[in-house]
N, C-alpha and C positions, 0 to 999 in steps of 0.2 A: 306550574308545569315546568319540568326540568328540560332544558334545551339539550339536544343531542350534540355530542362532542365530535369534532372532525377526527378522522382516522389519524393515528399517530404512529410513526415508525422510529424505533430507537435502534441505532446501529452500533455495532462493535467490530473491531478488527481492521482488516486491510482496506485499501482504497477500492478494491473490487467490491467489497461489501457496501462501501459508501455509494458507489455507482449503482449497485443493485437496489439499494434502499430508495434512491430517487425514483427508480422505475416502479417499485412497489407503491410509493406514495401516489404516483400517477394512476396506477391500477385502482387504488382505493380512494381516489379523489372524491367520488360521489358517495362513499360509504361513511357511516358514522358509528361512534361508540365501539371502535376497534383499536386495539393497541397491538402492534407487532414488534417483537424483539428479534432483530436480525443478528444472530449470535456468532461468536467466534469460539473455536476450540483449539487454537494453535498451542496454548499452554494450559496447565491446570488453573492458573490465575485467571485466564480469559474465561474459563468455564465458571469459576467462582463469581466473577463479575456479572456474567450472564444470569446466574441464579439470583444474585443480589438485585439486579435490575428488574427481574420478574417480580420479586416480592415488593419492591418499591412501586412498580407500575400498578400492581394490584391494589396497594394501599391508596394510591392517588386516583385510581379509576375503578372503584369497586363494582360498578355496573357494566363496565365494558367487556367485550369479548377479547380475551388475551391469547394471542397466537404467537408461536415461536417458530422461526425458521433459521437458516444459516447452518454452519458446519456442526455446531453443538446439537442442533435438532436431529442430526443423523448419528453423530458419534456418541452422544450421551442421551440417546432417545429414551430409553427406559427411565433413567433418572429424572429427566425433565418432564416426561409424561406423568410421572408419579407426583409431581408438585401440585398441591391443591389449587394453586393460583392459575394454573395453565388450563385453558379450554381446548387447545388443539395444537398439533404440530404440522407444519408444512414442509415436506422434504426439500432439502436444499436444491436438488436438481429441478424441482417444479416451481420454485418461488417466483419466476418471471412469467409463468403460465396463468393467464386470467382464470382458467378453469379451476386451478387450485384454490382460488379465493372466492369462487362462486360469483364472479363478475363477468359481464359480457366482454368479448374481445373488442379492442379499440384500435382500429387501423391508424397508423401514423402516430402512435403514442409518443408524446414528447415529455421527457422529464421536466419538472419545474426548475427554474433557474435559482437553485438554492445556494450556489457557490459561484465565485468569480471565475473559477476554472471548471471546465467540463470534463468529468471522468467518463471515459468510454471503455467499456470492457470488451476488448478485441479477442479475448481468449479466456477459456475457463477450464478447470480440471488440470490434472498433471499425470504424466506417464512415468515419472521417476519414482524411486523407492528409497528416499532418504530414510535412514534408520530411526530418526527421531520424530518423523512427521506423520500426522494423521490426516492431513488435508486431502490426499487422494481418496480416503474413505468417505469424506464428506462432500467432495467435489466431483469425483468420478474421473474418467480419462480425459486427456486434453482434447478440446474442441475449439475450433477457430471460426470467427466470422469471416466471410469472404471480403475481398477488397471492396466490391460494390456496397455491401452491407455497412462496412466501416465508413465509407465515404458518405453514405446517406445519414449516418449518425453525426458525423462531423458537420455536414451541411445543416442539420437541424439545430445543432448547438450554435453554430455561427449565425444562423438566422435569428436566434434569440439573443445574440450579442456577446457570447462568450469570447473574451480575448485570448484565452489560453485553453488548450486541449491537452489532457493527460491520458495516455494510453495505459490501460491497466489490464490485469489478468492474474491468474494464479502463477503461471510460468510464462510471462509475456514473450520471452525470447524463443519459446517453442511454437509461437504463432506460425501457422501455415503448414506444419508437418502433416496434418490430416487433410489438406486440400489438394486438388489436382495439381500436378507439377511441383508440389511441395515448395512454394515460395518462402523466402526468408523474411524476417521482420524488416530488414532494410528496404525491401521492395515495397512493403506497405507504407513505411514512413515516406519514401520517395513519392509514392502515388498520392498521399495526402498533401504533401507540399506542392506537387505539380498541379493538383486539382483545385487548390484553394490558395492562390497568391495573397488573398486578404487575411489568411490566418497569421496572426502575429507571433504566437508562441506555441511551441509543441514540446511537451515534456513526457518522459516515460517513468513508470513506477519501477520497482525493483527488477533488475536484469540479472540473468545468469551469465557471467562474463565469458564462460567457455562457449556460449552459443551466439555471441555477438558476431555477425557475419561481416564480410568486407565492406558491403555497401553501408550497413548501419554504422560501422566504425568511421567511415569517411564522413557521414552526416554528423555524427557526434563530434568529430574532430574539426569540421570546417563549415557547417551550415549555421548561419546566424540565427535562424528561426527555431532551430533545435537548441533548447536551453543548455548552457554549460553546467550540467548537473547530472551526475551518474550515480545511481544508488545500486550497489552490488549485493546480490544474494551470496555473501561471502561465507558466513557462519563460523569460521574459525581461522586462526593463523598458523596452525601446526599441521604438517602433512599427515601424520599418523591419525590424528583426530578426524581430519577430512576424509581419510580412507575409511575409518570406522563409521563415519556418517554416511558413506557411499556418495559423497560429493564427487563431481567429475573434474574438478580443477585442483591444482596444487597452489601452495603459497607463491611459488615462482610465477605461475600463470597470472595470478592477480597483480603481482608487482610489475610484470612485463606489460600487461594491458594498460595499467594506469600510467606507467612511464611513457608508453607510446602515445597515449592520448595527450598527456601533458606536454610532450614535445611539440605537438601540433596546436594545442589549445591550452596555454599555460593557466588560464583563469578557471578551468573546469573544477568544480567542487565535487568531492567524493563523499558519498554516504555508503553505509554498509550495515547489514544485519550481522550480529555476532552473538553466539551462544556461550554463556558462562557455565562452567561446571558440567560439561558433557561427561557421561560415564567414562571411567578410566583416566580422565584428565588429571595429570599430576602437576606439580609446581612448575616444571620446565615447560610443559605444554601451555599452561596458563601464561607464563612469561612470553611465549611466542605469540599468544593471542594479544597480549598487551602491546608488544612491540610493533605488531602490524598496524596498530592505530597510528603510530608516529610515522612508520615507513610509507604508508599510503596517504598520510594527512587526512584522516577520516574526520570530517567536520559535521556530518549528519549521521549520528550513530543510533541504531535501534538495538539495544542490549536486552537479551532474553535470558533470564536465569533458567537453566535447564529444569524441566519437570517431566517425569515419565508419562507418556501418553498411552492409553490402552491399546494393546495389540501390536505395538511397534517393537522391532528388534532391540532398540536401545534400552527399552524398559527392562530387558532381561540381562543387560550388561551390568558389571559391577558399578554401583552408584557412588557418587561423591556426596559427602555429608552436606546436609542442607545449609548448615551455618557457613561452611566453606563456599558453597555456591553463592550465597548471598554476599559474602565478602568479595569474592572474585567479580561478581557482577558490579558491585560498588566501585571496585578498582577500575574496571573497564569504563564505566560511566565517567569516572573522574579523569581518565586518560583522554576520552573524547572531549570532555569539557575543556581541558587544557588546550588541546589542539584547536577546538572551535573558538575559544577566546582569542587565541593568537591570530586566527584567520579573520575573525570579525574586526579586530583592531586594524588589520591590514586593509580593510574595506574603507576605513575613515579617509576622507578626501577623494575617494573615487566617485566618478559619475555612474550612478546605478539607475536602471530602468525598473521601476517598482510598480507592481500590480496591486492596487489597493483592495483591501478586504473590508469587512463590515465592522471590525473592532478597533479601528484607528491605526492599524498597521498594514503592511503589505509585504510581498516577497519580491526580491530582486531576481534577475535572471538565474543567478547561482543559488537561489532559494534562501539567501540571507534575509532575516526578518528586519524590517525597517519601519520606523514610525512615519506616519504620513500627516500632512497638514489637515487640521480640522476642516470638515465640510467637503473633503474630496469625495466625489461620487464613487460608490463601489464599482469595481471593475475598470477603473481608469488606470492606464499606464502612464506614469509621469516620471521625469528625470529628477533624481534627488542626489545630493552629495552629503553624506553623513559627516558630522563634525565630532561626534563623540559616541561612546558606547556606555549604556547604562543598563545593568541587570540583564545582559544578553540581547538587548534591543539597540540597534543602530538608530541614532537620533540626528 
């Protein structure tokens, strides 16, 4: 007799997807022989990886019911539905609703502690219209959890022992715009810190710099429990490209924000999303993209080679040759690697507070990756002073 397999969830894409996958696992905790692909559609490569994962999951689980959700399940619906391996699609906006999975509602649903840090989705959807982005098609308009709802989620994760909380969303800095009195993200962060003195570390996923309010700036600049790590939804370093992307900030805005934060908190580590080869990008524009890596000291870089997404304005603009895009993306990655290597070497000899993971490494306050002593319990925060750097890992 073949034993039923526990439900499996395979996640792609952003931290929000990762957070939602934990909830889906809890929804399906009593189910068996189900495989869920929680997909991403931010780039054509992400969709390709989703299709590849579907085929692999079917080969490994021939008898399971294979369901696909996430952004690609909405944006590439017809193509994914036509795959013979797929048994069904769950709309992205419904994937946290027990009814979509034919399971009973479970009050007080608590995600399993699969990570040393708790990802809490405080916001979903997006009201902006960046010309390259399909995410609003897959996520819908911006929607925020209320402060009491967020505090309840934080309380649950702290009760389970999570030492670090990460606030996530599609456009986290737009949190509160749809709530009464339109509170800003700084008010939410302050409410969390005030309500939970025992919370040791609070971190945020990618932020839109132009939406960082005064209170949030002060917390990033001076609150020890807010980690010194800012990841910007930057996208490019040239003003004309930013305009064609319909971004709301300029290069000067980004430089000014980071300079102001560093003046108050010199140890803050900067990350950024950057797109290589956006339509109409010429050599001078690419050079500006490269130079902002050094000017901002970007040490955590997410580099995306541009790929046209269905129904977006950028897909109708003059395209850059694919080989050129790949080369420019490689140059951006190399630029970030040089800055990161210099930054990591500067961490040698510094006392870091490292949160241990399950793989023998951990992350410091600034998200530098550090080797931890063997046998350290997962989720422990311990002081370490690195003495060397080997293959990108502080030792």
